[in-house]
N, C-alpha and C positions, 0 to 999 in steps of 0.2 A: 927439450933435449934431455933432461934428467931422467924422463921416463924411460926412453929409450936406453940409458946406460944401465940403468936399475935391471930393467929385461934382459940386457946381455950379461949382467952380473948373476942374476937368477939362471940364466942359461949355462952358466959354467956350475952351479951349484946343483943343477937338475939335468935329467936327462928325458929325452923323450917327447911325448906331445904335449906335456903341461908347458914346456918352453916355446913350443911351436903355439900354443894359444895365447900366451902372454905376446908375442911378437905379432900376431895377427891383431890381437887388440891395439897395439901401437900403430899398425898399418893403418887401420881404419881412423885412428885420431889424427895421422898427419895430413895436412894439406898439400905442403910445399912438396915438389919433385925430388929434391937430393934426400929429404929424410925418408919418404915412402921409398925411395929405390933402396937406400941401405938397409930398411927394415925387410922390404922384399927378398933382396939379397941374402939375408940372414935366415929368413924362412926358408928360403930354397935350399941353402945350405945344411941346416938342422934335419930337413926332411931327407935330404941325399944321405946324410950320415945315417939316420934311422933306415935306410934303405927303401923308403917309400918313393920309389923314382917316378911314378906318374904324377904325383902331387909336386914334387921337386921340380919336375919339366914344368908343369903349369905355372908355377912361382918365375923359374928362370924366364920363361916368355913373357909374364907379367913385367918382369923387370926390362927386358927387351923392349917392350911397349911405352913404357914410361919412358926410357930413353929416347925412343924415337918421334913421341909426342912432345918431350921438353920443348922449351923455349929456346931462341938463340942461335944456336950452331948451325952451320950448313947441314944437307942432308948427308952427304958422303962422310962428314965427321961423326953424325949421329947413327949412320949406317955401321962405320967402323966401332962405335963404341957398344952397338946393340948385337953387333955379331958373336961376342965373347959369351954374351946370355944365352944366345941362340944355339950356340955350340955346346954348351953346357945342358941344355934341354934335350939337345940331340944325343948327347951321351946317356941322359936317363931313358929316352925313349929305346935305346939301345939295350940297355941292361934291364928294361921292363919288358922286351920283347914285343913292343907296339909298333909293327910294320906301318901301320896305316897313318899314325902321327909321326912316326920318324919320317916317311916319305913328303908329308906336308912340311915338316920342320926343314928338311933337305932343302924342297924346293925355296923356301924362304932363306935360307942362308944363302942359296945362289944368286937370291936377287941383292941380298945385301952386299954380298960381294961385287957385283956389277955395278952397284950402286957406288960402292968404296973406290972402284976402278975409274968411275967417271970423274972423279976429281982431279 
């Protein structure tokens, strides 16, 4: 966890792609879902701030997949947790003007909302 904290410290000192690069390295190192999710969300946030919306959307979707594939909780709870990540991805696709990915993400969000409602 110290490596992740150091990466976050660097992210405050640097801006741009070096920070994303450091976080991607950390993402590959972590095997545990909570740590991978934290790093994934940080990468997406950095890319969003850099206005690299297509890349940010992909990382938000990856965070959503990590949540959905995680152990333990019920499907509706996972769907509810993942919904926020996919909504962020949808915002990125809107900003990037990617209609195809916007439609795909919207469909998935609707499926997640149905799963949440089934609880």
